[in-house]
PyMOL commands that place a pseudoatom at each C-alpha (Angstrom):
pseudoatom trace, name=CA, resn=MET, resi=1, chain=A, elem=C, hetatm=0, pos=[352.499, -97.098, 107.027]
pseudoatom trace, name=CA, resn=ASN, resi=2, chain=A, elem=C, hetatm=0, pos=[351.782, -95.929, 103.328]
pseudoatom trace, name=CA, resn=TYR, resi=3, chain=A, elem=C, hetatm=0, pos=[350.677, -99.499, 102.807]
pseudoatom trace, name=CA, resn=PHE, resi=4, chain=A, elem=C, hetatm=0, pos=[348.117, -99.846, 105.286]
pseudoatom trace, name=CA, resn=ILE, resi=5, chain=A, elem=C, hetatm=0, pos=[346.489, -96.331, 103.969]
pseudoatom trace, name=CA, resn=ILE, resi=6, chain=A, elem=C, hetatm=0, pos=[346.592, -96.932, 100.955]
pseudoatom trace, name=CA, resn=SER, resi=7, chain=A, elem=C, hetatm=0, pos=[344.844, -100.437, 101.790]
pseudoatom trace, name=CA, resn=THR, resi=8, chain=A, elem=C, hetatm=0, pos=[342.146, -99.060, 103.531]
pseudoatom trace, name=CA, resn=ILE, resi=9, chain=A, elem=C, hetatm=0, pos=[341.000, -96.681, 101.254]
pseudoatom trace, name=CA, resn=LEU, resi=10, chain=A, elem=C, hetatm=0, pos=[340.862, -99.353, 98.769]
pseudoatom trace, name=CA, resn=ILE, resi=11, chain=A, elem=C, hetatm=0, pos=[338.773, -101.611, 100.863]
pseudoatom trace, name=CA, resn=ILE, resi=12, chain=A, elem=C, hetatm=0, pos=[336.152, -98.428, 101.903]
pseudoatom trace, name=CA, resn=ASN, resi=13, chain=A, elem=C, hetatm=0, pos=[335.661, -97.912, 98.376]
pseudoatom trace, name=CA, resn=THR, resi=14, chain=A, elem=C, hetatm=0, pos=[335.132, -101.911, 97.412]
pseudoatom trace, name=CA, resn=VAL, resi=15, chain=A, elem=C, hetatm=0, pos=[332.163, -101.807, 99.966]
pseudoatom trace, name=CA, resn=ASN, resi=16, chain=A, elem=C, hetatm=0, pos=[329.168, -101.731, 98.451]
pseudoatom trace, name=CA, resn=ILE, resi=17, chain=A, elem=C, hetatm=0, pos=[326.800, -98.985, 100.016]
pseudoatom trace, name=CA, resn=ASN, resi=18, chain=A, elem=C, hetatm=0, pos=[323.460, -99.035, 99.956]
pseudoatom trace, name=CA, resn=GLY, resi=19, chain=A, elem=C, hetatm=0, pos=[320.920, -96.147, 100.479]
pseudoatom trace, name=CA, resn=GLN, resi=20, chain=A, elem=C, hetatm=0, pos=[317.808, -94.526, 99.002]
pseudoatom trace, name=CA, resn=ASN, resi=21, chain=A, elem=C, hetatm=0, pos=[317.666, -94.617, 95.342]
pseudoatom trace, name=CA, resn=SER, resi=22, chain=A, elem=C, hetatm=0, pos=[316.059, -91.254, 94.806]
pseudoatom trace, name=CA, resn=ILE, resi=23, chain=A, elem=C, hetatm=0, pos=[315.161, -88.536, 97.062]
pseudoatom trace, name=CA, resn=GLU, resi=24, chain=A, elem=C, hetatm=0, pos=[310.367, -88.481, 96.682]
pseudoatom trace, name=CA, resn=ALA, resi=25, chain=A, elem=C, hetatm=0, pos=[309.092, -85.425, 97.196]
pseudoatom trace, name=CA, resn=LYS, resi=26, chain=A, elem=C, hetatm=0, pos=[306.523, -85.021, 100.248]
pseudoatom trace, name=CA, resn=ASN, resi=27, chain=A, elem=C, hetatm=0, pos=[303.483, -83.333, 99.306]
pseudoatom trace, name=CA, resn=THR, resi=28, chain=A, elem=C, hetatm=0, pos=[302.287, -80.245, 101.920]
pseudoatom trace, name=CA, resn=LYS, resi=29, chain=A, elem=C, hetatm=0, pos=[299.170, -80.759, 103.239]
pseudoatom trace, name=CA, resn=ASN, resi=30, chain=A, elem=C, hetatm=0, pos=[298.119, -77.230, 104.512]
pseudoatom trace, name=CA, resn=SER, resi=31, chain=A, elem=C, hetatm=0, pos=[297.836, -74.128, 103.266]
pseudoatom trace, name=CA, resn=ILE, resi=32, chain=A, elem=C, hetatm=0, pos=[296.630, -70.163, 104.226]
pseudoatom trace, name=CA, resn=SER, resi=33, chain=A, elem=C, hetatm=0, pos=[295.750, -67.878, 101.647]
pseudoatom trace, name=CA, resn=LEU, resi=34, chain=A, elem=C, hetatm=0, pos=[294.081, -64.594, 101.523]
pseudoatom trace, name=CA, resn=ASP, resi=35, chain=A, elem=C, hetatm=0, pos=[290.794, -64.570, 98.931]
pseudoatom trace, name=CA, resn=CYS, resi=36, chain=A, elem=C, hetatm=0, pos=[289.100, -61.726, 97.507]
pseudoatom trace, name=CA, resn=ALA, resi=37, chain=A, elem=C, hetatm=0, pos=[285.978, -61.326, 95.465]
pseudoatom trace, name=CA, resn=THR, resi=38, chain=A, elem=C, hetatm=0, pos=[283.694, -58.962, 93.773]
pseudoatom trace, name=CA, resn=PHE, resi=39, chain=A, elem=C, hetatm=0, pos=[280.768, -58.034, 91.194]
pseudoatom trace, name=CA, resn=LYS, resi=40, chain=A, elem=C, hetatm=0, pos=[278.736, -54.961, 91.092]
pseudoatom trace, name=CA, resn=PHE, resi=41, chain=A, elem=C, hetatm=0, pos=[276.483, -54.950, 94.124]
pseudoatom trace, name=CA, resn=ILE, resi=42, chain=A, elem=C, hetatm=0, pos=[278.148, -57.896, 96.256]
pseudoatom trace, name=CA, resn=GLY, resi=43, chain=A, elem=C, hetatm=0, pos=[281.512, -59.036, 97.558]
pseudoatom trace, name=CA, resn=MET, resi=44, chain=A, elem=C, hetatm=0, pos=[283.806, -60.894, 99.774]
pseudoatom trace, name=CA, resn=PHE, resi=45, chain=A, elem=C, hetatm=0, pos=[286.523, -61.477, 101.218]
pseudoatom trace, name=CA, resn=SER, resi=46, chain=A, elem=C, hetatm=0, pos=[288.326, -63.832, 103.329]
pseudoatom trace, name=CA, resn=PHE, resi=47, chain=A, elem=C, hetatm=0, pos=[291.198, -65.396, 105.403]
pseudoatom trace, name=CA, resn=ASN, resi=48, chain=A, elem=C, hetatm=0, pos=[291.228, -69.088, 105.188]
pseudoatom trace, name=CA, resn=TYR, resi=49, chain=A, elem=C, hetatm=0, pos=[293.157, -72.608, 105.934]
pseudoatom trace, name=CA, resn=GLU, resi=50, chain=A, elem=C, hetatm=0, pos=[292.957, -75.468, 103.508]
pseudoatom trace, name=CA, resn=ARG, resi=51, chain=A, elem=C, hetatm=0, pos=[293.783, -78.992, 104.426]
pseudoatom trace, name=CA, resn=THR, resi=52, chain=A, elem=C, hetatm=0, pos=[294.478, -81.567, 101.601]
pseudoatom trace, name=CA, resn=VAL, resi=53, chain=A, elem=C, hetatm=0, pos=[292.001, -84.803, 101.922]
pseudoatom trace, name=CA, resn=ILE, resi=54, chain=A, elem=C, hetatm=0, pos=[292.754, -86.582, 98.866]
pseudoatom trace, name=CA, resn=LEU, resi=55, chain=A, elem=C, hetatm=0, pos=[295.388, -86.935, 96.607]
pseudoatom trace, name=CA, resn=SER, resi=56, chain=A, elem=C, hetatm=0, pos=[296.416, -88.627, 93.915]
pseudoatom trace, name=CA, resn=ALA, resi=57, chain=A, elem=C, hetatm=0, pos=[298.165, -88.120, 90.502]
pseudoatom trace, name=CA, resn=HIS, resi=58, chain=A, elem=C, hetatm=0, pos=[295.859, -85.762, 88.762]
pseudoatom trace, name=CA, resn=TYR, resi=59, chain=A, elem=C, hetatm=0, pos=[292.991, -84.792, 91.319]
pseudoatom trace, name=CA, resn=LYS, resi=60, chain=A, elem=C, hetatm=0, pos=[292.958, -83.305, 94.715]
pseudoatom trace, name=CA, resn=MET, resi=61, chain=A, elem=C, hetatm=0, pos=[290.325, -82.406, 97.245]
pseudoatom trace, name=CA, resn=ILE, resi=62, chain=A, elem=C, hetatm=0, pos=[290.549, -79.789, 99.722]
pseudoatom trace, name=CA, resn=ALA, resi=63, chain=A, elem=C, hetatm=0, pos=[288.625, -78.812, 102.499]
pseudoatom trace, name=CA, resn=ASN, resi=64, chain=A, elem=C, hetatm=0, pos=[288.344, -75.185, 103.166]
pseudoatom trace, name=CA, resn=ALA, resi=65, chain=A, elem=C, hetatm=0, pos=[287.471, -72.947, 106.177]
pseudoatom trace, name=CA, resn=GLY, resi=66, chain=A, elem=C, hetatm=0, pos=[287.866, -69.021, 106.565]
pseudoatom trace, name=CA, resn=LEU, resi=67, chain=A, elem=C, hetatm=0, pos=[287.235, -65.965, 108.744]
pseudoatom trace, name=CA, resn=GLY, resi=68, chain=A, elem=C, hetatm=0, pos=[286.618, -62.709, 106.791]
pseudoatom trace, name=CA, resn=GLY, resi=69, chain=A, elem=C, hetatm=0, pos=[283.569, -60.146, 105.357]
pseudoatom trace, name=CA, resn=TRP, resi=70, chain=A, elem=C, hetatm=0, pos=[281.058, -59.454, 102.957]
pseudoatom trace, name=CA, resn=TYR, resi=71, chain=A, elem=C, hetatm=0, pos=[279.030, -57.185, 101.539]
pseudoatom trace, name=CA, resn=LEU, resi=72, chain=A, elem=C, hetatm=0, pos=[275.755, -56.732, 99.422]
pseudoatom trace, name=CA, resn=THR, resi=73, chain=A, elem=C, hetatm=0, pos=[274.110, -53.172, 98.142]
pseudoatom trace, name=CA, resn=THR, resi=74, chain=A, elem=C, hetatm=0, pos=[271.218, -52.022, 96.275]
pseudoatom trace, name=CA, resn=ILE, resi=75, chain=A, elem=C, hetatm=0, pos=[270.729, -48.711, 94.980]
pseudoatom trace, name=CA, resn=SER, resi=76, chain=A, elem=C, hetatm=0, pos=[269.087, -47.673, 98.588]
pseudoatom trace, name=CA, resn=LYS, resi=77, chain=A, elem=C, hetatm=0, pos=[270.522, -50.158, 101.308]
pseudoatom trace, name=CA, resn=TRP, resi=78, chain=A, elem=C, hetatm=0, pos=[273.952, -51.502, 102.275]
pseudoatom trace, name=CA, resn=TYR, resi=79, chain=A, elem=C, hetatm=0, pos=[274.236, -54.897, 104.089]
pseudoatom trace, name=CA, resn=CYS, resi=80, chain=A, elem=C, hetatm=0, pos=[277.611, -56.178, 104.887]
pseudoatom trace, name=CA, resn=GLY, resi=81, chain=A, elem=C, hetatm=0, pos=[279.008, -57.960, 107.625]
pseudoatom trace, name=CA, resn=PRO, resi=82, chain=A, elem=C, hetatm=0, pos=[281.194, -61.152, 109.167]
pseudoatom trace, name=CA, resn=SER, resi=83, chain=A, elem=C, hetatm=0, pos=[281.024, -64.288, 107.296]
pseudoatom trace, name=CA, resn=ILE, resi=84, chain=A, elem=C, hetatm=0, pos=[282.565, -67.878, 107.856]
pseudoatom trace, name=CA, resn=PRO, resi=85, chain=A, elem=C, hetatm=0, pos=[282.996, -69.856, 104.618]
pseudoatom trace, name=CA, resn=LEU, resi=86, chain=A, elem=C, hetatm=0, pos=[283.131, -74.066, 104.342]
pseudoatom trace, name=CA, resn=SER, resi=87, chain=A, elem=C, hetatm=0, pos=[284.021, -75.383, 101.643]
pseudoatom trace, name=CA, resn=LEU, resi=88, chain=A, elem=C, hetatm=0, pos=[284.870, -78.402, 99.330]
pseudoatom trace, name=CA, resn=ASN, resi=89, chain=A, elem=C, hetatm=0, pos=[288.011, -77.684, 96.789]
pseudoatom trace, name=CA, resn=ASN, resi=90, chain=A, elem=C, hetatm=0, pos=[288.242, -80.180, 93.654]
pseudoatom trace, name=CA, resn=LEU, resi=91, chain=A, elem=C, hetatm=0, pos=[291.471, -79.550, 91.623]
pseudoatom trace, name=CA, resn=ILE, resi=92, chain=A, elem=C, hetatm=0, pos=[291.591, -81.615, 88.327]
pseudoatom trace, name=CA, resn=GLY, resi=93, chain=A, elem=C, hetatm=0, pos=[295.309, -81.089, 86.572]
pseudoatom trace, name=CA, resn=SER, resi=94, chain=A, elem=C, hetatm=0, pos=[298.526, -81.763, 86.616]
pseudoatom trace, name=CA, resn=GLY, resi=95, chain=A, elem=C, hetatm=0, pos=[302.253, -79.744, 87.443]
pseudoatom trace, name=CA, resn=ASN, resi=96, chain=A, elem=C, hetatm=0, pos=[302.039, -76.321, 88.388]
pseudoatom trace, name=CA, resn=ASN, resi=97, chain=A, elem=C, hetatm=0, pos=[298.312, -76.189, 86.168]
pseudoatom trace, name=CA, resn=TYR, resi=98, chain=A, elem=C, hetatm=0, pos=[294.658, -76.902, 88.068]
pseudoatom trace, name=CA, resn=PHE, resi=99, chain=A, elem=C, hetatm=0, pos=[290.968, -76.274, 87.006]
pseudoatom trace, name=CA, resn=GLU, resi=100, chain=A, elem=C, hetatm=0, pos=[289.664, -75.793, 90.181]
pseudoatom trace, name=CA, resn=THR, resi=101, chain=A, elem=C, hetatm=0, pos=[285.665, -76.196, 91.424]
pseudoatom trace, name=CA, resn=ASP, resi=102, chain=A, elem=C, hetatm=0, pos=[284.767, -74.633, 94.929]
pseudoatom trace, name=CA, resn=SER, resi=103, chain=A, elem=C, hetatm=0, pos=[281.053, -75.550, 96.481]
pseudoatom trace, name=CA, resn=GLY, resi=104, chain=A, elem=C, hetatm=0, pos=[280.323, -75.096, 100.263]
pseudoatom trace, name=CA, resn=ILE, resi=105, chain=A, elem=C, hetatm=0, pos=[278.327, -72.788, 102.309]
pseudoatom trace, name=CA, resn=ARG, resi=106, chain=A, elem=C, hetatm=0, pos=[279.250, -69.229, 103.508]
pseudoatom trace, name=CA, resn=TYR, resi=107, chain=A, elem=C, hetatm=0, pos=[277.397, -68.168, 106.985]
pseudoatom trace, name=CA, resn=THR, resi=108, chain=A, elem=C, hetatm=0, pos=[277.179, -64.464, 107.478]
pseudoatom trace, name=CA, resn=SER, resi=109, chain=A, elem=C, hetatm=0, pos=[275.797, -62.042, 109.963]
pseudoatom trace, name=CA, resn=PHE, resi=110, chain=A, elem=C, hetatm=0, pos=[273.771, -59.288, 108.762]
pseudoatom trace, name=CA, resn=SER, resi=111, chain=A, elem=C, hetatm=0, pos=[274.873, -55.570, 110.577]
pseudoatom trace, name=CA, resn=LYS, resi=112, chain=A, elem=C, hetatm=0, pos=[272.989, -53.279, 112.597]
pseudoatom trace, name=CA, resn=GLN, resi=113, chain=A, elem=C, hetatm=0, pos=[272.973, -50.735, 110.082]
pseudoatom trace, name=CA, resn=SER, resi=114, chain=A, elem=C, hetatm=0, pos=[270.802, -53.421, 107.565]
pseudoatom trace, name=CA, resn=ASP, resi=115, chain=A, elem=C, hetatm=0, pos=[266.828, -53.604, 108.633]
pseudoatom trace, name=CA, resn=LYS, resi=116, chain=A, elem=C, hetatm=0, pos=[267.987, -57.407, 108.692]
pseudoatom trace, name=CA, resn=ASN, resi=117, chain=A, elem=C, hetatm=0, pos=[269.393, -58.309, 112.132]
pseudoatom trace, name=CA, resn=LYS, resi=118, chain=A, elem=C, hetatm=0, pos=[269.356, -62.472, 111.507]
pseudoatom trace, name=CA, resn=PRO, resi=119, chain=A, elem=C, hetatm=0, pos=[271.897, -64.376, 110.445]
pseudoatom trace, name=CA, resn=ALA, resi=120, chain=A, elem=C, hetatm=0, pos=[272.021, -66.205, 106.774]
pseudoatom trace, name=CA, resn=PHE, resi=121, chain=A, elem=C, hetatm=0, pos=[273.694, -68.332, 104.864]
pseudoatom trace, name=CA, resn=PHE, resi=122, chain=A, elem=C, hetatm=0, pos=[274.675, -67.913, 101.237]
pseudoatom trace, name=CA, resn=PRO, resi=123, chain=A, elem=C, hetatm=0, pos=[275.720, -70.486, 98.689]
pseudoatom trace, name=CA, resn=VAL, resi=124, chain=A, elem=C, hetatm=0, pos=[279.436, -70.713, 97.401]
pseudoatom trace, name=CA, resn=PHE, resi=125, chain=A, elem=C, hetatm=0, pos=[280.047, -71.759, 94.184]
pseudoatom trace, name=CA, resn=ASN, resi=126, chain=A, elem=C, hetatm=0, pos=[283.341, -70.821, 91.894]
pseudoatom trace, name=CA, resn=LEU, resi=127, chain=A, elem=C, hetatm=0, pos=[284.710, -71.975, 88.640]
pseudoatom trace, name=CA, resn=GLY, resi=128, chain=A, elem=C, hetatm=0, pos=[288.572, -71.266, 87.902]
pseudoatom trace, name=CA, resn=TYR, resi=129, chain=A, elem=C, hetatm=0, pos=[292.565, -71.916, 87.742]
pseudoatom trace, name=CA, resn=ARG, resi=130, chain=A, elem=C, hetatm=0, pos=[294.684, -72.793, 90.225]
pseudoatom trace, name=CA, resn=TYR, resi=131, chain=A, elem=C, hetatm=0, pos=[298.475, -72.419, 90.079]
pseudoatom trace, name=CA, resn=GLN, resi=132, chain=A, elem=C, hetatm=0, pos=[300.545, -74.492, 92.572]
pseudoatom trace, name=CA, resn=ARG, resi=133, chain=A, elem=C, hetatm=0, pos=[303.449, -76.732, 92.528]
pseudoatom trace, name=CA, resn=PRO, resi=134, chain=A, elem=C, hetatm=0, pos=[302.891, -80.541, 92.463]
pseudoatom trace, name=CA, resn=ASP, resi=135, chain=A, elem=C, hetatm=0, pos=[304.829, -81.077, 95.707]
pseudoatom trace, name=CA, resn=GLY, resi=136, chain=A, elem=C, hetatm=0, pos=[302.195, -78.496, 96.918]
pseudoatom trace, name=CA, resn=LYS, resi=137, chain=A, elem=C, hetatm=0, pos=[304.947, -76.365, 98.363]
pseudoatom trace, name=CA, resn=GLY, resi=138, chain=A, elem=C, hetatm=0, pos=[305.110, -72.422, 98.259]
pseudoatom trace, name=CA, resn=LEU, resi=139, chain=A, elem=C, hetatm=0, pos=[303.006, -69.782, 96.466]
pseudoatom trace, name=CA, resn=ILE, resi=140, chain=A, elem=C, hetatm=0, pos=[299.583, -70.829, 95.501]
pseudoatom trace, name=CA, resn=PHE, resi=141, chain=A, elem=C, hetatm=0, pos=[297.810, -68.546, 93.129]
pseudoatom trace, name=CA, resn=ARG, resi=142, chain=A, elem=C, hetatm=0, pos=[293.613, -68.427, 92.387]
pseudoatom trace, name=CA, resn=SER, resi=143, chain=A, elem=C, hetatm=0, pos=[291.258, -67.028, 89.992]
pseudoatom trace, name=CA, resn=PHE, resi=144, chain=A, elem=C, hetatm=0, pos=[288.019, -67.617, 89.706]
pseudoatom trace, name=CA, resn=ILE, resi=145, chain=A, elem=C, hetatm=0, pos=[284.335, -66.897, 88.888]
pseudoatom trace, name=CA, resn=GLY, resi=146, chain=A, elem=C, hetatm=0, pos=[281.006, -67.624, 90.974]
pseudoatom trace, name=CA, resn=LEU, resi=147, chain=A, elem=C, hetatm=0, pos=[278.568, -66.298, 92.968]
pseudoatom trace, name=CA, resn=SER, resi=148, chain=A, elem=C, hetatm=0, pos=[280.482, -63.938, 94.849]
pseudoatom trace, name=CA, resn=GLY, resi=149, chain=A, elem=C, hetatm=0, pos=[281.500, -62.158, 91.563]
pseudoatom trace, name=CA, resn=ILE, resi=150, chain=A, elem=C, hetatm=0, pos=[285.040, -62.552, 89.821]
pseudoatom trace, name=CA, resn=GLY, resi=151, chain=A, elem=C, hetatm=0, pos=[288.014, -63.004, 92.346]
pseudoatom trace, name=CA, resn=ILE, resi=152, chain=A, elem=C, hetatm=0, pos=[291.730, -63.720, 93.076]
pseudoatom trace, name=CA, resn=GLY, resi=153, chain=A, elem=C, hetatm=0, pos=[293.190, -65.714, 95.659]
pseudoatom trace, name=CA, resn=ILE, resi=154, chain=A, elem=C, hetatm=0, pos=[296.791, -65.744, 97.021]
pseudoatom trace, name=CA, resn=GLY, resi=155, chain=A, elem=C, hetatm=0, pos=[298.484, -67.749, 99.578]
pseudoatom trace, name=CA, resn=LYS, resi=156, chain=A, elem=C, hetatm=0, pos=[301.247, -70.000, 100.956]
pseudoatom trace, name=CA, resn=ALA, resi=157, chain=A, elem=C, hetatm=0, pos=[301.608, -73.640, 101.130]
pseudoatom trace, name=CA, resn=PHE, resi=158, chain=A, elem=C, hetatm=0, pos=[303.216, -75.347, 104.103]
for i in range(1, 158): cmd.bond("trace and resi %d" % i, "trace and resi %d" % (i + 1))
show_as sticks, trace
zoom trace
């Protein structure tokens, strides 16, 4: 019996087992985030959904759609209302660090408190820094400056 067990162990150990050579990281394509920006008389916030459209070693293009709010004030008047930002984010970099450009359009609706009760479109243009792991998973941090002011964003990729 001992001879049989030892022979079986030796035969099993000599069998060539082929398997996966390495574990490839799967890049995530979806994320959600909260962005806020302000500068003196203008500001905005939005909850965003992002989807990676193009992915290469040092470049990513991300489609972004959100729902939020905005405000614009002058010395005597206050305008505010809901908004829907739609934009494309271009990320250039490697590792965890990316230079980001964000361009698109923000649909807004003036509030009833303002004297302009009509919809309006505003351009979205931001330049900034983005922290995101190379595989796309986990925490996303953004800091940017643009037409809506100076802002930050935090999110989660999945």
